[in-house]
mmCIF file as Biopython writes it, N, C-alpha, C and O atoms, coordinates in Angstrom:
data_model
#
loop_
_atom_site.group_PDB
_atom_site.id
_atom_site.type_symbol
_atom_site.label_atom_id
_atom_site.label_alt_id
_atom_site.label_comp_id
_atom_site.label_asym_id
_atom_site.label_entity_id
_atom_site.label_seq_id
_atom_site.pdbx_PDB_ins_code
_atom_site.Cartn_x
_atom_site.Cartn_y
_atom_site.Cartn_z
_atom_site.occupancy
_atom_site.B_iso_or_equiv
_atom_site.auth_seq_id
_atom_site.auth_asym_id
_atom_site.pdbx_PDB_model_num
ATOM 1   N N  . UNK A ? 1  ? -11.984 -14.969 -13.793 1.0 0.0 1  A 1 
ATOM 2   C CA . UNK A ? 1  ? -11.144 -14.136 -12.570 1.0 0.0 1  A 1 
ATOM 3   C C  . UNK A ? 1  ? -12.275 -12.877 -12.460 1.0 0.0 1  A 1 
ATOM 4   O O  . UNK A ? 1  ? -12.655 -12.176 -13.398 1.0 0.0 1  A 1 
ATOM 5   N N  . UNK A ? 2  ? -12.677 -12.797 -11.130 1.0 0.0 2  A 1 
ATOM 6   C CA . UNK A ? 2  ? -13.531 -11.457 -11.183 1.0 0.0 2  A 1 
ATOM 7   C C  . UNK A ? 2  ? -12.615 -9.814  -10.809 1.0 0.0 2  A 1 
ATOM 8   O O  . UNK A ? 2  ? -11.445 -9.591  -10.496 1.0 0.0 2  A 1 
ATOM 9   N N  . UNK A ? 3  ? -13.494 -9.151  -10.970 1.0 0.0 3  A 1 
ATOM 10  C CA . UNK A ? 3  ? -12.798 -7.908  -11.303 1.0 0.0 3  A 1 
ATOM 11  C C  . UNK A ? 3  ? -12.747 -7.200  -9.939  1.0 0.0 3  A 1 
ATOM 12  O O  . UNK A ? 3  ? -13.752 -6.783  -9.364  1.0 0.0 3  A 1 
ATOM 13  N N  . UNK A ? 4  ? -11.477 -7.098  -9.464  1.0 0.0 4  A 1 
ATOM 14  C CA . UNK A ? 4  ? -10.641 -6.612  -8.048  1.0 0.0 4  A 1 
ATOM 15  C C  . UNK A ? 4  ? -11.167 -4.950  -8.031  1.0 0.0 4  A 1 
ATOM 16  O O  . UNK A ? 4  ? -10.914 -4.047  -8.828  1.0 0.0 4  A 1 
ATOM 17  N N  . UNK A ? 5  ? -12.040 -4.951  -6.722  1.0 0.0 5  A 1 
ATOM 18  C CA . UNK A ? 5  ? -12.358 -3.204  -6.686  1.0 0.0 5  A 1 
ATOM 19  C C  . UNK A ? 5  ? -10.728 -2.749  -6.662  1.0 0.0 5  A 1 
ATOM 20  O O  . UNK A ? 5  ? -9.662  -3.235  -6.286  1.0 0.0 5  A 1 
ATOM 21  N N  . UNK A ? 6  ? -11.367 -1.116  -7.507  1.0 0.0 6  A 1 
ATOM 22  C CA . UNK A ? 6  ? -10.152 -0.176  -7.343  1.0 0.0 6  A 1 
ATOM 23  C C  . UNK A ? 6  ? -9.394  -0.136  -6.065  1.0 0.0 6  A 1 
ATOM 24  O O  . UNK A ? 6  ? -8.205  0.181   -6.092  1.0 0.0 6  A 1 
ATOM 25  N N  . UNK A ? 7  ? -9.967  -0.423  -4.986  1.0 0.0 7  A 1 
ATOM 26  C CA . UNK A ? 7  ? -9.272  0.061   -3.911  1.0 0.0 7  A 1 
ATOM 27  C C  . UNK A ? 7  ? -8.699  -0.941  -3.388  1.0 0.0 7  A 1 
ATOM 28  O O  . UNK A ? 7  ? -8.100  -0.702  -2.339  1.0 0.0 7  A 1 
ATOM 29  N N  . UNK A ? 8  ? -8.679  -2.100  -3.810  1.0 0.0 8  A 1 
ATOM 30  C CA . UNK A ? 8  ? -7.966  -3.214  -3.250  1.0 0.0 8  A 1 
ATOM 31  C C  . UNK A ? 8  ? -6.837  -3.700  -4.616  1.0 0.0 8  A 1 
ATOM 32  O O  . UNK A ? 8  ? -6.044  -4.627  -4.451  1.0 0.0 8  A 1 
ATOM 33  N N  . UNK A ? 9  ? -6.910  -3.014  -5.781  1.0 0.0 9  A 1 
ATOM 34  C CA . UNK A ? 9  ? -5.762  -3.758  -6.850  1.0 0.0 9  A 1 
ATOM 35  C C  . UNK A ? 9  ? -4.436  -3.159  -5.776  1.0 0.0 9  A 1 
ATOM 36  O O  . UNK A ? 9  ? -4.322  -2.572  -4.700  1.0 0.0 9  A 1 
ATOM 37  N N  . UNK A ? 10 ? -3.482  -3.794  -6.963  1.0 0.0 10 A 1 
ATOM 38  C CA . UNK A ? 10 ? -2.100  -4.114  -6.103  1.0 0.0 10 A 1 
ATOM 39  C C  . UNK A ? 10 ? -1.308  -4.094  -7.101  1.0 0.0 10 A 1 
ATOM 40  O O  . UNK A ? 10 ? -0.298  -4.779  -7.262  1.0 0.0 10 A 1 
ATOM 41  N N  . UNK A ? 11 ? -1.984  -2.899  -8.144  1.0 0.0 11 A 1 
ATOM 42  C CA . UNK A ? 11 ? -0.949  -2.680  -9.589  1.0 0.0 11 A 1 
ATOM 43  C C  . UNK A ? 11 ? 0.388   -2.286  -9.552  1.0 0.0 11 A 1 
ATOM 44  O O  . UNK A ? 11 ? 1.093   -1.809  -8.663  1.0 0.0 11 A 1 
ATOM 45  N N  . UNK A ? 12 ? 0.576   -2.587  -10.698 1.0 0.0 12 A 1 
ATOM 46  C CA . UNK A ? 12 ? 2.191   -2.031  -11.030 1.0 0.0 12 A 1 
ATOM 47  C C  . UNK A ? 12 ? 2.438   -0.225  -10.241 1.0 0.0 12 A 1 
ATOM 48  O O  . UNK A ? 12 ? 3.068   0.314   -9.331  1.0 0.0 12 A 1 
ATOM 49  N N  . UNK A ? 13 ? 1.472   0.113   -11.323 1.0 0.0 13 A 1 
ATOM 50  C CA . UNK A ? 13 ? 1.506   1.154   -10.824 1.0 0.0 13 A 1 
ATOM 51  C C  . UNK A ? 13 ? 1.039   2.126   -9.302  1.0 0.0 13 A 1 
ATOM 52  O O  . UNK A ? 13 ? 1.282   3.298   -9.012  1.0 0.0 13 A 1 
ATOM 53  N N  . UNK A ? 14 ? 0.242   0.985   -8.514  1.0 0.0 14 A 1 
ATOM 54  C CA . UNK A ? 14 ? -0.092  1.527   -7.003  1.0 0.0 14 A 1 
ATOM 55  C C  . UNK A ? 14 ? 1.280   0.989   -6.654  1.0 0.0 14 A 1 
ATOM 56  O O  . UNK A ? 14 ? 1.825   1.981   -6.170  1.0 0.0 14 A 1 
ATOM 57  N N  . UNK A ? 15 ? 2.119   0.040   -6.618  1.0 0.0 15 A 1 
ATOM 58  C CA . UNK A ? 15 ? 3.195   -0.079  -6.411  1.0 0.0 15 A 1 
ATOM 59  C C  . UNK A ? 15 ? 4.363   1.211   -6.353  1.0 0.0 15 A 1 
ATOM 60  O O  . UNK A ? 15 ? 4.984   1.719   -5.420  1.0 0.0 15 A 1 
ATOM 61  N N  . UNK A ? 16 ? 4.335   1.413   -7.531  1.0 0.0 16 A 1 
ATOM 62  C CA . UNK A ? 16 ? 5.117   2.383   -7.937  1.0 0.0 16 A 1 
ATOM 63  C C  . UNK A ? 16 ? 5.094   4.148   -6.797  1.0 0.0 16 A 1 
ATOM 64  O O  . UNK A ? 16 ? 5.883   4.771   -6.088  1.0 0.0 16 A 1 
ATOM 65  N N  . UNK A ? 17 ? 3.754   4.261   -7.239  1.0 0.0 17 A 1 
ATOM 66  C CA . UNK A ? 17 ? 3.010   5.166   -6.751  1.0 0.0 17 A 1 
ATOM 67  C C  . UNK A ? 17 ? 3.615   5.207   -5.108  1.0 0.0 17 A 1 
ATOM 68  O O  . UNK A ? 17 ? 4.030   6.284   -4.680  1.0 0.0 17 A 1 
ATOM 69  N N  . UNK A ? 18 ? 3.635   4.048   -4.276  1.0 0.0 18 A 1 
ATOM 70  C CA . UNK A ? 18 ? 3.655   3.718   -2.831  1.0 0.0 18 A 1 
ATOM 71  C C  . UNK A ? 18 ? 5.315   4.127   -2.570  1.0 0.0 18 A 1 
ATOM 72  O O  . UNK A ? 18 ? 5.694   4.648   -1.522  1.0 0.0 18 A 1 
ATOM 73  N N  . UNK A ? 19 ? 6.035   3.863   -3.475  1.0 0.0 19 A 1 
ATOM 74  C CA . UNK A ? 19 ? 7.477   3.459   -3.267  1.0 0.0 19 A 1 
ATOM 75  C C  . UNK A ? 19 ? 7.942   5.565   -3.312  1.0 0.0 19 A 1 
ATOM 76  O O  . UNK A ? 19 ? 8.402   6.333   -2.467  1.0 0.0 19 A 1 
ATOM 77  N N  . UNK A ? 20 ? 7.505   5.724   -4.719  1.0 0.0 20 A 1 
ATOM 78  C CA . UNK A ? 20 ? 7.720   6.961   -5.260  1.0 0.0 20 A 1 
ATOM 79  C C  . UNK A ? 20 ? 7.342   8.327   -3.806  1.0 0.0 20 A 1 
ATOM 80  O O  . UNK A ? 20 ? 8.020   9.275   -3.410  1.0 0.0 20 A 1 
ATOM 81  N N  . UNK A ? 21 ? 5.991   7.809   -3.384  1.0 0.0 21 A 1 
ATOM 82  C CA . UNK A ? 21 ? 5.208   8.917   -2.223  1.0 0.0 21 A 1 
ATOM 83  C C  . UNK A ? 21 ? 5.773   8.481   -0.771  1.0 0.0 21 A 1 
ATOM 84  O O  . UNK A ? 21 ? 5.978   9.352   0.074   1.0 0.0 21 A 1 
ATOM 85  N N  . UNK A ? 22 ? 6.019   7.123   -0.498  1.0 0.0 22 A 1 
ATOM 86  C CA . UNK A ? 22 ? 6.688   7.362   0.913   1.0 0.0 22 A 1 
ATOM 87  C C  . UNK A ? 22 ? 8.034   7.915   0.774   1.0 0.0 22 A 1 
ATOM 88  O O  . UNK A ? 22 ? 8.526   8.634   1.644   1.0 0.0 22 A 1 
ATOM 89  N N  . UNK A ? 23 ? 8.549   7.638   -0.148  1.0 0.0 23 A 1 
ATOM 90  C CA . UNK A ? 23 ? 10.258  8.021   0.321   1.0 0.0 23 A 1 
ATOM 91  C C  . UNK A ? 23 ? 10.187  8.911   -0.001  1.0 0.0 23 A 1 
ATOM 92  O O  . UNK A ? 23 ? 11.343  9.324   -0.090  1.0 0.0 23 A 1 
ATOM 93  N N  . UNK A ? 24 ? 8.928   10.307  -0.562  1.0 0.0 24 A 1 
ATOM 94  C CA . UNK A ? 24 ? 9.390   11.995  -0.386  1.0 0.0 24 A 1 
ATOM 95  C C  . UNK A ? 24 ? 8.705   11.848  0.756   1.0 0.0 24 A 1 
ATOM 96  O O  . UNK A ? 24 ? 8.898   12.942  1.288   1.0 0.0 24 A 1 
ATOM 97  N N  . UNK A ? 25 ? 7.806   11.017  1.738   1.0 0.0 25 A 1 
ATOM 98  C CA . UNK A ? 25 ? 7.768   11.677  3.063   1.0 0.0 25 A 1 
ATOM 99  C C  . UNK A ? 25 ? 8.479   11.027  3.794   1.0 0.0 25 A 1 
ATOM 100 O O  . UNK A ? 25 ? 8.029   10.849  4.925   1.0 0.0 25 A 1 
ATOM 101 N N  . UNK A ? 26 ? 9.438   10.600  3.566   1.0 0.0 26 A 1 
ATOM 102 C CA . UNK A ? 26 ? 10.528  10.152  4.533   1.0 0.0 26 A 1 
ATOM 103 C C  . UNK A ? 26 ? 11.720  11.502  4.159   1.0 0.0 26 A 1 
ATOM 104 O O  . UNK A ? 26 ? 12.543  11.987  4.935   1.0 0.0 26 A 1 
ATOM 105 N N  . UNK A ? 27 ? 11.463  11.869  2.714   1.0 0.0 27 A 1 
ATOM 106 C CA . UNK A ? 27 ? 12.892  13.157  2.819   1.0 0.0 27 A 1 
ATOM 107 C C  . UNK A ? 27 ? 12.171  14.476  3.393   1.0 0.0 27 A 1 
ATOM 108 O O  . UNK A ? 27 ? 12.853  15.231  4.086   1.0 0.0 27 A 1 
ATOM 109 N N  . UNK A ? 28 ? 10.609  14.841  3.095   1.0 0.0 28 A 1 
ATOM 110 C CA . UNK A ? 28 ? 10.377  15.710  3.379   1.0 0.0 28 A 1 
ATOM 111 C C  . UNK A ? 28 ? 8.604   16.181  4.155   1.0 0.0 28 A 1 
ATOM 112 O O  . UNK A ? 28 ? 8.005   17.245  4.310   1.0 0.0 28 A 1 
ATOM 113 N N  . UNK A ? 29 ? 8.285   14.657  4.484   1.0 0.0 29 A 1 
ATOM 114 C CA . UNK A ? 29 ? 7.243   15.037  4.947   1.0 0.0 29 A 1 
ATOM 115 C C  . UNK A ? 29 ? 7.338   15.220  6.795   1.0 0.0 29 A 1 
ATOM 116 O O  . UNK A ? 29 ? 8.416   15.340  7.378   1.0 0.0 29 A 1 
ATOM 117 N N  . UNK A ? 30 ? 5.854   15.207  7.569   1.0 0.0 30 A 1 
ATOM 118 C CA . UNK A ? 30 ? 6.713   15.485  8.946   1.0 0.0 30 A 1 
ATOM 119 C C  . UNK A ? 30 ? 7.325   15.099  9.598   1.0 0.0 30 A 1 
ATOM 120 O O  . UNK A ? 30 ? 7.982   14.225  9.031   1.0 0.0 30 A 1 
ATOM 121 N N  . UNK A ? 31 ? 7.616   15.204  10.701  1.0 0.0 31 A 1 
ATOM 122 C CA . UNK A ? 31 ? 8.849   14.485  11.939  1.0 0.0 31 A 1 
ATOM 123 C C  . UNK A ? 31 ? 7.565   12.883  12.010  1.0 0.0 31 A 1 
ATOM 124 O O  . UNK A ? 31 ? 6.404   12.906  11.603  1.0 0.0 31 A 1 
ATOM 125 N N  . UNK A ? 32 ? 8.273   11.702  12.631  1.0 0.0 32 A 1 
ATOM 126 C CA . UNK A ? 32 ? 7.266   10.431  13.347  1.0 0.0 32 A 1 
ATOM 127 C C  . UNK A ? 32 ? 6.784   11.397  14.311  1.0 0.0 32 A 1 
ATOM 128 O O  . UNK A ? 32 ? 7.351   12.185  15.069  1.0 0.0 32 A 1 
ATOM 129 N N  . UNK A ? 33 ? 5.335   11.053  14.017  1.0 0.0 33 A 1 
ATOM 130 C CA . UNK A ? 33 ? 4.185   11.131  14.738  1.0 0.0 33 A 1 
ATOM 131 C C  . UNK A ? 33 ? 3.683   9.656   15.432  1.0 0.0 33 A 1 
ATOM 132 O O  . UNK A ? 33 ? 4.079   8.505   15.254  1.0 0.0 33 A 1 
ATOM 133 N N  . UNK A ? 34 ? 2.615   10.239  16.314  1.0 0.0 34 A 1 
ATOM 134 C CA . UNK A ? 34 ? 2.167   8.413   16.780  1.0 0.0 34 A 1 
ATOM 135 C C  . UNK A ? 34 ? 1.445   7.768   15.908  1.0 0.0 34 A 1 
ATOM 136 O O  . UNK A ? 34 ? 0.576   8.461   15.378  1.0 0.0 34 A 1 
ATOM 137 N N  . UNK A ? 35 ? 1.529   6.253   15.448  1.0 0.0 35 A 1 
ATOM 138 C CA . UNK A ? 35 ? 1.248   5.847   14.810  1.0 0.0 35 A 1 
ATOM 139 C C  . UNK A ? 35 ? -0.530  5.895   14.065  1.0 0.0 35 A 1 
ATOM 140 O O  . UNK A ? 35 ? -0.918  5.331   13.042  1.0 0.0 35 A 1 
ATOM 141 N N  . UNK A ? 36 ? -1.114  6.548   14.777  1.0 0.0 36 A 1 
ATOM 142 C CA . UNK A ? 36 ? -2.330  6.572   14.434  1.0 0.0 36 A 1 
ATOM 143 C C  . UNK A ? 36 ? -2.432  7.798   13.205  1.0 0.0 36 A 1 
ATOM 144 O O  . UNK A ? 36 ? -3.199  7.987   12.261  1.0 0.0 36 A 1 
ATOM 145 N N  . UNK A ? 37 ? -1.471  8.372   13.644  1.0 0.0 37 A 1 
ATOM 146 C CA . UNK A ? 37 ? -1.506  9.804   12.668  1.0 0.0 37 A 1 
ATOM 147 C C  . UNK A ? 37 ? -0.680  10.212  11.767  1.0 0.0 37 A 1 
ATOM 148 O O  . UNK A ? 37 ? -0.870  11.303  11.231  1.0 0.0 37 A 1 
ATOM 149 N N  . UNK A ? 38 ? 0.730   9.170   11.319  1.0 0.0 38 A 1 
ATOM 150 C CA . UNK A ? 38 ? 1.937   9.036   10.526  1.0 0.0 38 A 1 
ATOM 151 C C  . UNK A ? 38 ? 1.343   8.472   9.421   1.0 0.0 38 A 1 
ATOM 152 O O  . UNK A ? 38 ? 0.695   7.427   9.467   1.0 0.0 38 A 1 
ATOM 153 N N  . UNK A ? 39 ? 1.591   9.293   8.172   1.0 0.0 39 A 1 
ATOM 154 C CA . UNK A ? 39 ? 1.315   9.345   7.056   1.0 0.0 39 A 1 
ATOM 155 C C  . UNK A ? 39 ? 2.026   7.996   6.874   1.0 0.0 39 A 1 
ATOM 156 O O  . UNK A ? 39 ? 1.401   6.936   6.844   1.0 0.0 39 A 1 
ATOM 157 N N  . UNK A ? 40 ? 3.212   8.073   6.767   1.0 0.0 40 A 1 
ATOM 158 C CA . UNK A ? 40 ? 4.208   6.887   6.445   1.0 0.0 40 A 1 
ATOM 159 C C  . UNK A ? 40 ? 3.686   5.628   6.837   1.0 0.0 40 A 1 
ATOM 160 O O  . UNK A ? 40 ? 3.761   4.631   6.120   1.0 0.0 40 A 1 
ATOM 161 N N  . UNK A ? 41 ? 2.911   5.663   8.483   1.0 0.0 41 A 1 
ATOM 162 C CA . UNK A ? 41 ? 2.479   4.264   9.060   1.0 0.0 41 A 1 
ATOM 163 C C  . UNK A ? 41 ? 1.446   3.681   8.115   1.0 0.0 41 A 1 
ATOM 164 O O  . UNK A ? 41 ? 1.436   2.533   7.671   1.0 0.0 41 A 1 
ATOM 165 N N  . UNK A ? 42 ? 0.373   4.884   7.821   1.0 0.0 42 A 1 
ATOM 166 C CA . UNK A ? 42 ? -0.735  4.601   7.171   1.0 0.0 42 A 1 
ATOM 167 C C  . UNK A ? 42 ? -0.349  4.119   5.655   1.0 0.0 42 A 1 
ATOM 168 O O  . UNK A ? 42 ? -1.004  3.172   5.220   1.0 0.0 42 A 1 
ATOM 169 N N  . UNK A ? 43 ? 0.340   4.509   5.078   1.0 0.0 43 A 1 
ATOM 170 C CA . UNK A ? 43 ? 0.488   3.941   3.260   1.0 0.0 43 A 1 
ATOM 171 C C  . UNK A ? 43 ? 1.283   2.684   4.035   1.0 0.0 43 A 1 
ATOM 172 O O  . UNK A ? 43 ? 0.778   1.607   3.721   1.0 0.0 43 A 1 
ATOM 173 N N  . UNK A ? 44 ? 2.364   2.564   4.940   1.0 0.0 44 A 1 
ATOM 174 C CA . UNK A ? 44 ? 2.739   1.039   5.090   1.0 0.0 44 A 1 
ATOM 175 C C  . UNK A ? 44 ? 1.661   0.351   5.507   1.0 0.0 44 A 1 
ATOM 176 O O  . UNK A ? 44 ? 1.735   -0.666  4.818   1.0 0.0 44 A 1 
ATOM 177 N N  . UNK A ? 45 ? 0.468   0.216   6.358   1.0 0.0 45 A 1 
ATOM 178 C CA . UNK A ? 45 ? -0.408  -0.312  6.561   1.0 0.0 45 A 1 
ATOM 179 C C  . UNK A ? 45 ? -1.282  -0.766  5.196   1.0 0.0 45 A 1 
ATOM 180 O O  . UNK A ? 45 ? -1.251  -1.938  4.824   1.0 0.0 45 A 1 
ATOM 181 N N  . UNK A ? 46 ? -1.991  0.157   4.547   1.0 0.0 46 A 1 
ATOM 182 C CA . UNK A ? 46 ? -2.590  0.106   3.076   1.0 0.0 46 A 1 
ATOM 183 C C  . UNK A ? 46 ? -1.491  -0.768  2.491   1.0 0.0 46 A 1 
ATOM 184 O O  . UNK A ? 46 ? -1.766  -1.966  2.423   1.0 0.0 46 A 1 
ATOM 185 N N  . UNK A ? 47 ? -0.442  -0.431  2.109   1.0 0.0 47 A 1 
ATOM 186 C CA . UNK A ? 47 ? 0.695   -1.569  1.408   1.0 0.0 47 A 1 
ATOM 187 C C  . UNK A ? 47 ? 0.305   -2.918  1.471   1.0 0.0 47 A 1 
ATOM 188 O O  . UNK A ? 47 ? -0.138  -3.608  0.553   1.0 0.0 47 A 1 
ATOM 189 N N  . UNK A ? 48 ? 0.582   -3.334  3.043   1.0 0.0 48 A 1 
ATOM 190 C CA . UNK A ? 48 ? 0.641   -4.493  3.506   1.0 0.0 48 A 1 
ATOM 191 C C  . UNK A ? 48 ? -0.981  -4.973  3.547   1.0 0.0 48 A 1 
ATOM 192 O O  . UNK A ? 48 ? -1.132  -6.191  3.642   1.0 0.0 48 A 1 
ATOM 193 N N  . UNK A ? 49 ? -1.969  -4.316  3.497   1.0 0.0 49 A 1 
ATOM 194 C CA . UNK A ? 49 ? -3.166  -5.234  3.639   1.0 0.0 49 A 1 
ATOM 195 C C  . UNK A ? 49 ? -3.923  -5.331  2.120   1.0 0.0 49 A 1 
ATOM 196 O O  . UNK A ? 49 ? -4.949  -5.980  1.918   1.0 0.0 49 A 1 
ATOM 197 N N  . UNK A ? 50 ? -3.040  -4.381  0.888   1.0 0.0 50 A 1 
ATOM 198 C CA . UNK A ? 50 ? -3.315  -4.962  -0.487  1.0 0.0 50 A 1 
ATOM 199 C C  . UNK A ? 50 ? -2.430  -6.266  -0.938  1.0 0.0 50 A 1 
ATOM 200 O O  . UNK A ? 50 ? -2.752  -7.298  -1.527  1.0 0.0 50 A 1 
ATOM 201 N N  . UNK A ? 51 ? -1.214  -5.804  -0.430  1.0 0.0 51 A 1 
ATOM 202 C CA . UNK A ? 51 ? -0.674  -7.111  -0.984  1.0 0.0 51 A 1 
ATOM 203 C C  . UNK A ? 51 ? -0.719  -8.631  -0.062  1.0 0.0 51 A 1 
ATOM 204 O O  . UNK A ? 51 ? -0.176  -9.663  -0.456  1.0 0.0 51 A 1 
ATOM 205 N N  . UNK A ? 52 ? -1.408  -8.513  1.098   1.0 0.0 52 A 1 
ATOM 206 C CA . UNK A ? 52 ? -1.980  -10.058 1.644   1.0 0.0 52 A 1 
ATOM 207 C C  . UNK A ? 52 ? -2.922  -9.826  0.741   1.0 0.0 52 A 1 
ATOM 208 O O  . UNK A ? 52 ? -2.660  -10.635 -0.148  1.0 0.0 52 A 1 
ATOM 209 N N  . UNK A ? 53 ? -4.116  -9.054  0.326   1.0 0.0 53 A 1 
ATOM 210 C CA . UNK A ? 53 ? -5.344  -9.317  -0.425  1.0 0.0 53 A 1 
ATOM 211 C C  . UNK A ? 53 ? -4.580  -10.122 -1.893  1.0 0.0 53 A 1 
ATOM 212 O O  . UNK A ? 53 ? -4.933  -11.224 -2.311  1.0 0.0 53 A 1 
ATOM 213 N N  . UNK A ? 54 ? -3.765  -9.486  -2.346  1.0 0.0 54 A 1 
ATOM 214 C CA . UNK A ? 54 ? -3.282  -10.088 -3.733  1.0 0.0 54 A 1 
ATOM 215 C C  . UNK A ? 54 ? -2.602  -11.398 -3.774  1.0 0.0 54 A 1 
ATOM 216 O O  . UNK A ? 54 ? -2.480  -12.116 -4.767  1.0 0.0 54 A 1 
ATOM 217 N N  . UNK A ? 55 ? -2.107  -11.659 -2.396  1.0 0.0 55 A 1 
ATOM 218 C CA . UNK A ? 55 ? -1.622  -12.539 -1.941  1.0 0.0 55 A 1 
ATOM 219 C C  . UNK A ? 55 ? -2.316  -13.944 -2.180  1.0 0.0 55 A 1 
ATOM 220 O O  . UNK A ? 55 ? -1.937  -14.990 -2.708  1.0 0.0 55 A 1 
ATOM 221 N N  . UNK A ? 56 ? -3.905  -13.388 -1.356  1.0 0.0 56 A 1 
ATOM 222 C CA . UNK A ? 56 ? -4.912  -14.639 -1.176  1.0 0.0 56 A 1 
ATOM 223 C C  . UNK A ? 56 ? -5.682  -14.877 -2.327  1.0 0.0 56 A 1 
ATOM 224 O O  . UNK A ? 56 ? -6.218  -15.945 -2.624  1.0 0.0 56 A 1 
ATOM 225 N N  . UNK A ? 57 ? -5.709  -13.804 -2.970  1.0 0.0 57 A 1 
ATOM 226 C CA . UNK A ? 57 ? -6.370  -14.342 -4.888  1.0 0.0 57 A 1 
ATOM 227 C C  . UNK A ? 57 ? -5.199  -14.645 -5.809  1.0 0.0 57 A 1 
ATOM 228 O O  . UNK A ? 57 ? -5.398  -14.963 -6.981  1.0 0.0 57 A 1 
ATOM 229 N N  . UNK A ? 58 ? -4.053  -14.556 -5.322  1.0 0.0 58 A 1 
ATOM 230 C CA . UNK A ? 58 ? -3.512  -15.296 -6.257  1.0 0.0 58 A 1 
ATOM 231 C C  . UNK A ? 58 ? -3.326  -16.971 -5.995  1.0 0.0 58 A 1 
ATOM 232 O O  . UNK A ? 58 ? -3.019  -17.789 -6.863  1.0 0.0 58 A 1 
ATOM 233 N N  . UNK A ? 59 ? -3.660  -17.322 -4.215  1.0 0.0 59 A 1 
ATOM 234 C CA . UNK A ? 59 ? -3.061  -18.604 -4.300  1.0 0.0 59 A 1 
ATOM 235 C C  . UNK A ? 59 ? -4.670  -19.053 -4.386  1.0 0.0 59 A 1 
ATOM 236 O O  . UNK A ? 59 ? -4.917  -20.258 -4.432  1.0 0.0 59 A 1 
ATOM 237 N N  . UNK A ? 60 ? -5.626  -18.207 -4.404  1.0 0.0 60 A 1 
ATOM 238 C CA . UNK A ? 60 ? -7.062  -18.952 -4.538  1.0 0.0 60 A 1 
ATOM 239 C C  . UNK A ? 60 ? -7.358  -19.699 -6.034  1.0 0.0 60 A 1 
ATOM 240 O O  . UNK A ? 60 ? -7.996  -20.729 -6.249  1.0 0.0 60 A 1 
ATOM 241 N N  . UNK A ? 61 ? -6.422  -18.496 -7.312  1.0 0.0 61 A 1 
ATOM 242 C CA . UNK A ? 61 ? -6.271  -19.075 -8.306  1.0 0.0 61 A 1 
ATOM 243 C C  . UNK A ? 61 ? -5.484  -20.017 -9.087  1.0 0.0 61 A 1 
ATOM 244 O O  . UNK A ? 61 ? -5.168  -20.050 -10.276 1.0 0.0 61 A 1 
ATOM 245 N N  . UNK A ? 62 ? -5.286  -20.673 -8.222  1.0 0.0 62 A 1 
ATOM 246 C CA . UNK A ? 62 ? -4.247  -21.880 -8.287  1.0 0.0 62 A 1 
ATOM 247 C C  . UNK A ? 62 ? -2.794  -22.260 -7.961  1.0 0.0 62 A 1 
ATOM 248 O O  . UNK A ? 62 ? -2.385  -23.396 -8.197  1.0 0.0 62 A 1 
#
């Protein structure tokens, strides 16, 4: 298995950090903004990108 770049990892720590930060932004973050500037929307896109890469790697492994 090849080494996954850090910016593309879908580790347990990344997932835990994502959920904690996302929920904190939901409670204490800025009001809803346009999608290009909303930190929650950006986090969700990054989460989905890493999740898709993870699923592709798992499918390629076997």
